[in-house]
N, C-alpha and C positions, 0 to 999 in steps of 0.2 A: 525585585530582580537584583543581583549583586554580581555584577561582572570585574573579575579581577586584574583581568589586564587585554591587550588588544594588539595583534598583531597582524603584518601585512603579506606575511608568506606562511606556508604549514615548516619551513623547515625554521624560522624564527620561534614558533611556537615550540616545537620539539626540542630546541636548545635549550631552553627553559624548562621545561616539562618533557622531562627523559620518559618513554615508556620503561616502567619498571614491573610494573604489576599489570596483569591480564585480570580486570573485574568480570563477572558473568552476573547478568541481570536474575537469574534463577536464585543466586548464592545471595544477594542482597534483599529480596522479595521475602527468603526464607529466613533472612535475621530481622527483619524489620514488619514484616507484615502484620504478624500479630501486636506489636506495638501500634503499630500504625490503626489497626480498627480501634484501639481504644481510643486512641486520639479521636479519630471519628466519629464516636459514640458521644465523646465530652464536647467535641461541638458540634454535635447534631449533624452534621455530613452523611448525607444519604448516599451509600455503596450500592449500587445496582447487583442484582442476583448476578447477573451473567459476569460481572467482574470479579467475585467471589470464587465461580465457579472455575472463569479463565485463568487465576490466578494461583488457584489450588491446582491446578492440572499442570499449568509450568512450573510449579513448586516439587511436584511429583514425576516431572518428565523423567525418563529413563530410569526409574526407580523400579524396583519389582511391585510396588503398591500397585502398579498401571497394568500388572502380568507381565510376564515374558513368553519368549519362545526358545525352546530350547535344541542345540545342536548337538551330533555324537559325530567323530571321530569314525569311519569306519575300519580303518587298519586297527588304532591304538585303542580306541574306546573312549579316549578324553572326550569328556562333555561340556559345553561352553553356553554361557546364560547370555541372551540377549533381549535387554527391558525393553519394552514398549515405550513408544514416544508417546506425547499429549496431544499432538493433533491440532495446537491451539495457535492462532495466527498471533497472539499475544507473547507467544515463546518468540527466542529470539534464533534458535535452533531447529524448531520444526516451521517457523515462519520464513525462513529464506528456503526452506525445500517448498513451501506454499507457492512463494512467490514464485520460483521458476515452474513450476505446474501451471501455475495460472499464466506467465509468460507463455509458454509451450502453446496454451490452448488458443492465447489469442493469435501469436504470433500463426499458426496453421489456419484459422480462417482468415488471413489477411490476403489480397489479392497483390501479384507480385506488379506493383506502381509505385509513384511518389506518393508518399504521405507526409502529412506537415504536423508539426507539435505545438498546440495553441493550450494557453493557460488560463481559464476564469477564475477571477478574484473578486470578491467582493469589498463592501464596506465592511471593519473591524467592529463597527457599532452595531452591524447585524448579528455577528457571530455568537454573541450571547441566545440569541433565540434560537439557534440550533441546537446549542448545550441545553436549553430550558425542555426542549421538546425534541428529542432526535428523529422524530417521525418527518420533521418540515425538512430532514434531510435529501429527501424524495424531491422536494422541489427544485432542488438545486439542479438536479438530473431534467426535469422537467422542463427549469429555464434555458438551459443550454440547449436539450435538443429543438426546443421550440423554437430560439432564436436560430439556429442554422436551418433548419428543414424551411422556416418562413421565408426565409431571404432568398433560399435558392428555387424556393415556390414562386415568388415574386418578379425575380429575377428571369428565369427560364421558365415561364409559364408554358409558354407553347409546346415545351419539348418534354416537357413532365418527367424531367427528370431529378435522381435524389443523389447524393452522396454516401459515402459510408464512414460509420467512424464510430469510436469507443470511448467513451467515458470513463475514468477514473475517479473516484471521489478521495481526497483527502483533507483532513482534520486537523493533521501537525503540520507547522512551519518548520523550517531548521532548525529553531530554537526548541521546539516540541511544544510547545505551547500551543491553545487552540485556536486552530486558523482554518476556515473551511473555505477550500477553492476546488476547481475540478481539472484534471489533464483530459486532453480531448488529443486521440489522432485520427485525423480527418484525411480521407482520400483527396488528393489533388482532380480528381476526374467523377464524373457521374455517370450512371445510366437511367438511360431513358427506354421509351419503345421502339428496342430491335438497335438503340446507336449508345455511343458510348462520347463523352464529349470532357475536355481536360479543360481545367478550370484551378489557374495559380494564380488569380487577383481574386484575394477577398480583402475586402473593406474595414478593416480592424476598428476604427471608431464609431463607425456607424452600427456593426455587431456591438461595441460597446455599450452603447444607449440603447438598443433594441433588451438585450438582456438586461440591462439595470431596471428597464421600465417592464419587463415581463416578471421578472422576480421580484420585484419591488410589487404589482398585481396578484401575485401566488401568496406573497405574504398577507398581502394585505385582507383578502379572501379570508385565508389560514386563521389570522386572529382577529379580524374585525379591526372594522374601519378605524373606531374611535380609538381603542389600545393602540394600534398601529402608528397614528397621526405622528406623534412623535419622530419615532424612529425613520417614517418616508420624510418629515420636515429636515431631519438629522443630514441623511444622504442628498436630498436637494439643496441644501443650503451651503453647500462645497461642492466646487468644482473637481477639487482633488479628492475623491470621496474613496478611492479603493477599488472604484469598478473598474476592469480593464479585459482587454482580451488580447494576451500578447502573443507573438509569435512572429519569428524571424523567418523571412522567404528564403534562405542561405543558410541560415543555421548549422544543417549538417552537409556534409558533403555528398551524401547519398542517402536515398530513403531508409536503408538498411542501417545508418547510422540513428535515424530520428527514431526509426523502433526499436531498435536496441537501448536508447536513451529512456523512452517513456516505458517501456517493460522495466526498466529497473524501478520502476513505482509502483509496480502493479502489486499489491498484497502484501509487502514487504512491512517488517517489522516497523513501528515508529520511532526506535531509539536504536542506534548501532552501539554494541557495547564497547568496540575498540574508541569511542570519545571519553570515556569515561579516564579522568587521570588520578584522581582519587577520592580516599573516604578517611574520613577523618575527626574524629569526635560528632557523629550523627550528624558530618555535613558533608555533600558532594561534590566535587570538582569536574566540571566535563566543556569540551570545546565542540564548538560549532561555526560554520562559514557564516556571517550574515549576509543576508541578499542583496543588501542595498548597494555594500559599496565591499561585496567578497573578501572581506577583513575576516581574521579569525579569532574568534572571541572566549575568552575562557571565562565562564559562568562559575559559581561558587554558593550552593543552596541549600536548603534544611532536606534532608533525605527525607522527611513528609511529604514536605513540597513536591519533591524530585518525584516519589511514589503517585501522589495527587494529579500532576502533570501528565504521566503516562496512562492512568489507568482512564483518564477519559477519551482516550481514543480507541477503545476497546468498541467495537459495533456491536449492537444489538442483534440476539440468534437469527440466522436466515436472513439479514440484511447484507444484499448484494451491491459492493462497493464499485464494481464492474460492470457496465452494461454496454449493451450493444442496440446500435441504431442505422437505419436506412438501411442499404443493401448486406449488409452483417448483423441484421436484426434476424429473430428467427422467423419471422417471415421474409426469407429472401427472393432478391427481383429474378425473375427469370432468367436474366444474362449472366447472372452471379456462376452458375456451375460451367459455364463458358470461356468463363477468365481463368489466366494462370495464375496459381495459387506460389506464392513464398516460398511455401515447404511443401512439397509433392507428398502426395496422401499415403504413399509407401515406405516414406521415411518416418512418418508421425509416430508409428510404433513401436519403430525402434529407440527415436527420440524422447519418447515418454519412460523405457525401459531404463535409460540413463538416469533417471529421477529415482531409482530404487536404492535403498541404503545402502546396499552391500557397494554398487558403483559409483557411489558418491563419493563413500570413505576409501574405495581405491584410488580414487580422481585426485581427493585431499591428501591423501598420507602416503600414496603410491603402497599402498599394500591391502591385501585380500584379509577381511575382519575374519573370516570362515576358512585361515589358513592353521591347521593344527601346532600349536607350539610345541611340541612333541615331536611329530612328526613326518609336520606341512604337509600332509595330505588334507583334503578339500573335507570339510566338514560336514555332516548331513543334516537336513531338518530333521526332528523326531515328534515333536508334537508341540501345543501352542497351550498356556496357560493363564487365566484372566482371573481377576475376583470373583467371579460369579461362577466359572465350571471351566473345565479342561477340553482342548479339542485337540484327537488326535490327526 
């Protein structure tokens, strides 16, 4: 890592590095991807098939090569081509839309009640194990769910109650390096046999120890006792080993603020393009806000290191980074349907419609993209073209 400068405020940062050019990841990958693949081949680096697929899709996003839809003005006959998008979560444009869709999907399941935001972190000594075998990322979900459900079961055994919680896996930190952790949105109440119980006390230190033991046991079973012995000793030999369960009781003024904060992280791209400061002589400079002290750090690295850092976070096909547990799981609690939802079912269809590309562009630029440039009439859909076939 090459740190150029550290600033206490964002204003200080922008005074030294004013935003003069806006850089797009799509353009960066278009310019450097082929050279990066040659570099990776020389260094015997393994590039996963899903990475090659998603990067190609991102580079082709909104280009005719992915197909397009044809619109025509009914008044003057003017035609407009609307290129198809790549639908990749790695693409910043499509990824942001995906994140909004996932946020709405989660919000439509939530019950109108107080929720707490928790973060489960692990020792950085274990991070490489999840990079080595990505199927082990499933163990993070299993460890967090077992930690929470087992505590509720022991504490309130006679009531047979369950909380509702949603887990979101992140493999990146603020500096976009590999950093495995879980964001959790946990209800401060639980459902039991015809009862509901408010629970706002959560023993985080106990949960930390329980989470640590459960995850280490799962990894030991997965990797093998002899192979995992070194990592296990490394974790237990340090009291400050990176295993934490973080949550502040009154971190947010209301539940909606907590939900909005967590939903910002759901399915979003791993890197925000506005953080790029400059690209010069194959080196890229960007900034991030450091977690430890909230200072703003400017980092300068080679463009190949930057690309390698980002593509690590592309998930495997069909891997679910957001999962539901307790009374939010697919097998919902009998009392769930009788509880008031945070979004009324009648509004869900309307809110989903707001994520369509036409309405998103109207909201962003205050202009209807299907407005005819010649006569100002609304253009009508004609047909769809793809690489393989044409759809009327």
